[in-house]
N, C-alpha and C positions, 0 to 999 in steps of 0.2 A: 327762162333765160339760161344760157350756157356759155361759159367762157370758151372761146375757140382759139384765140391767139393773143399775143402781146406783140406790138410792133415797135421796132427801133428805127428811127430815122437817122440816116448816116450820109455823110458826104462822099463816102467811098464804099459802095455796096460790095465790090469785089473783095476788098480787104476784110470787111466785116463778115461776109459769107464764108470766106476761107477760115477765119478765126472760129466761128461757131461750128462749122462743119468739122474742123479738126478737133475742137474741144469736145463735142458731143458724139462724134462718129455717126451722126444721124444723116439720113438722106436729105438732099436739098432739091426743092422744086424751084426752078428759075424760069418762069414763063416769059419774062421780058427782062432786059438789062437793068431796069430800075426797080425791080422787085424780086424777092426770093422768100421762100419759106423753109425753115429748118424744122422738120417734123419728127418729134420724139413720140414714143408710145403714149405719153400722157398729155401732150400739148404741143402747140406750134409756136415757134418764134418767127415772126414776120420781119423782114428787113426791107425798108423802103429808102429810095434815094431822096435827096432833098428836092429833086424835080417833081416828086409826087405830092409834096406838101400843098401845092396850089390846088390840087384836086379836093382837098379837105377844107381849105380856106387859107389864104395867104397869111403867112406868119404863125399858123396854128401850132407848128412844131419846129424845133431846130436841133441839129445834131450837136452832140458833145456838150449838152447843157443840163444833163440829168444829174440831180443830186438827191432824188427822193424815191426812186424805184430800184429794186434789186431783182435781177433775173436769178431765179433759184433752180438749180439742177440737182436732182437726186443721183447719187453715185454709190457704188458698192463699198468703196473704201477711200475715204478722204485722204488719208496719209499716203496711200499708193498713188492717188491722182496728183497730189502735191509733188511727189518725186518725179512723176512722168512729165509734168508741166513745167518744171523749173528750167529746162533747156530752152523753151520757146516763149513762155508767157513773160512779158516784160514788167508787169506791175502787180505785185501781190500786196494786199492791204494787211493781211495777217497770215500767220502760219496756222495750221490746223489747230482748232480750239474747240473744246466741248462747251456748248452753250447751256445755260440753266434750264432750258426747255427740252433738253435731251438729244439734241443733234450735235454731231461733230461737224464743224464748218470750216471752210477755207474761202476767204474772200479775195477776189482778184478783180482787175479791171480789164474790160475789152478794149480794142483799139481806139474807140471813141471816148473812153473813160467811164463807161457805164459799169456799175458795180455788179459783179457776178458772184453768187454764193454756191459753192459746191458743198453738198452736205450728205451725211449719212446718219440715220437715227441710231442711237447707241443705248438709250435706256429702254426698259420694257414698254413704257407708255408711248414713246416715240416710234419704236419698232411696230407696235400695234397700229398706230395712227397711219403709217405709211405702208402697211402690209399689202394693200391692194394696188400699189403703184409698181409699174415695171421700171427696171433700171437699165 
């Protein structure tokens, strides 16, 4: 088994695609208006319209209701990312903070309120752990 993507259901695909494309700088594949994929070197973030939910089962997902999943994106420099994002990101949960497990993290919310963690490993153990990931 291999993790291929994580999907976010949104009521506004255009707005959410624009947010993640701008945030990541990654290419977006948009085969149909109700679905898109933001493809980073290490994984894909899929974005689906509320109109796609019925394909999985009516009521199986709803937009803007997440309080348990965090989208995590590896960046070169969290503090530099924070400075670059301040003009256009509307909701920061915290300023850059070094976590006990060795990552420097910046938490923010996407347009639907989903939590996004931008992080950089800063301790030797954390740097080693993420040494095989592209940024």
